[in-house]
C-alpha positions in Angstrom: -104.2 168.0 -259.0 -106.5 165.3 -257.7 -105.5 163.1 -260.9 -101.9 163.7 -259.5 -103.0 162.9 -256.1 -104.8 159.6 -257.8 -102.0 158.3 -259.5 -99.7 158.4 -256.5 -101.8 156.7 -254.0 -102.0 153.8 -257.4 -98.7 153.8 -257.7 -98.0 153.1 -253.9 -100.2 150.5 -253.6 -99.2 148.9 -256.4 -95.6 149.1 -255.4 -96.7 147.2 -251.7 -98.5 144.7 -253.6 -95.6 143.9 -255.2 -93.7 144.2 -252.2 -95.9 141.7 -250.4 -96.0 139.1 -253.0 -92.1 139.9 -253.4 -91.3 138.8 -249.6 -94.2 136.0 -249.6 -92.7 133.9 -253.1 -89.3 134.1 -251.5 -90.4 133.0 -247.8 -92.9 130.5 -248.9 -90.2 128.5 -251.6 -87.0 129.1 -248.8 -89.4 127.0 -246.6 -89.2 124.2 -249.6 -86.0 122.1 -249.4 -84.4 120.6 -253.0 -82.4 117.5 -253.4 -81.2 116.4 -256.3 -80.1 112.9 -256.6 -77.5 113.8 -259.7 -77.0 115.1 -263.2 -76.8 112.7 -266.7 -75.0 114.3 -269.4 -76.7 113.4 -272.9 -73.5 112.0 -275.1 -73.1 115.0 -276.9 -73.0 117.2 -273.8 -75.1 119.8 -274.6 -78.1 118.6 -272.1 -78.2 117.1 -268.2 -81.2 115.5 -266.9 -81.7 116.2 -263.5 -83.5 114.2 -260.8 -84.6 115.8 -257.6 -87.2 116.2 -255.0 -88.9 119.1 -253.5 -90.4 118.8 -249.7 -92.2 121.6 -248.7 -93.5 120.6 -245.1 -96.1 118.9 -243.9 -99.0 120.0 -245.8 -97.0 118.6 -248.6 -96.0 114.9 -249.6 -92.8 114.5 -250.9 -92.8 113.8 -254.7 -89.8 113.0 -257.4 -89.1 115.3 -260.6 -87.0 115.5 -263.8 -85.7 117.9 -266.3 -83.5 119.2 -268.6 -80.7 121.9 -267.6 -78.6 122.8 -270.6 -74.6 122.3 -271.0 -72.6 124.6 -268.5 -75.9 124.7 -265.7 -75.0 123.3 -263.2 -77.6 120.7 -261.3 -79.7 123.6 -260.1 -83.1 122.2 -260.9 -84.7 126.0 -260.7 -82.3 125.8 -264.2 -84.5 123.3 -265.3 -87.1 122.5 -267.5 -89.4 120.2 -266.0 -90.6 116.8 -267.6 -91.7 114.7 -265.0 -93.5 115.1 -261.6 -94.4 112.2 -259.9 -96.2 112.1 -256.6 -93.5 110.1 -254.4 -90.6 109.4 -253.2 -89.0 107.3 -256.4 -85.2 105.9 -257.7 -84.9 107.1 -261.3 -82.6 105.9 -263.7 -81.5 107.7 -266.5 -80.0 106.4 -269.8 -79.5 107.9 -272.5 -80.0 106.1 -276.4 -78.4 109.3 -277.7 -78.2 112.5 -277.8 -81.9 113.0 -278.7 -83.6 110.2 -276.6 -83.2 109.6 -273.4 -85.3 106.9 -271.5 -86.1 107.1 -267.9 -86.6 103.9 -265.6 -88.8 104.3 -262.2 -87.1 101.1 -259.7 -90.6 100.5 -258.8 -91.9 101.3 -262.3 -95.4 100.1 -262.4 -96.2 101.8 -259.4 -94.1 105.2 -260.6 -96.4 105.6 -263.7 -99.7 104.5 -262.8 -101.9 107.0 -263.1 -102.7 108.2 -260.0 -99.0 109.0 -259.0 -97.9 111.1 -262.5 -98.9 115.3 -262.1 -97.0 116.2 -265.1 -95.2 113.2 -268.0 -93.6 114.8 -271.6 -92.7 112.9 -274.1 -91.1 115.1 -276.1 -88.6 118.7 -274.6 -85.9 120.7 -276.1 -85.3 118.3 -278.8 -85.0 115.3 -277.0 -87.6 112.0 -277.0 -88.5 110.6 -273.7 -89.4 107.8 -273.2 -90.2 105.5 -269.4 -90.7 102.4 -268.3 
């Protein structure tokens, strides 16, 4: 009987914790504004590069991000595999060299890609070589 009561109590605590985590996560992420700047399909149409920004309010600065998204997944950044995250707002130009190589250029290149602003910068993802200039 004690074991059954303990099992029910632990189950209730875990279920309650999951519920509060779920509510917190949805409220937090719903408060962030995602702005998509466009998607650029690869020459073979298999993938696209989506460029976007996430603004989570006054306590978090602006940033610019890019990710690879499979064809048919639209332009929602949540469906993409992020390969670039740069602090600040930067205009990015995407140019596919071929189906396996993409070049990302920033209009303010030295500022966007200096070591202080880069949070994440991958050079290869999902069979695509990524270069920056």
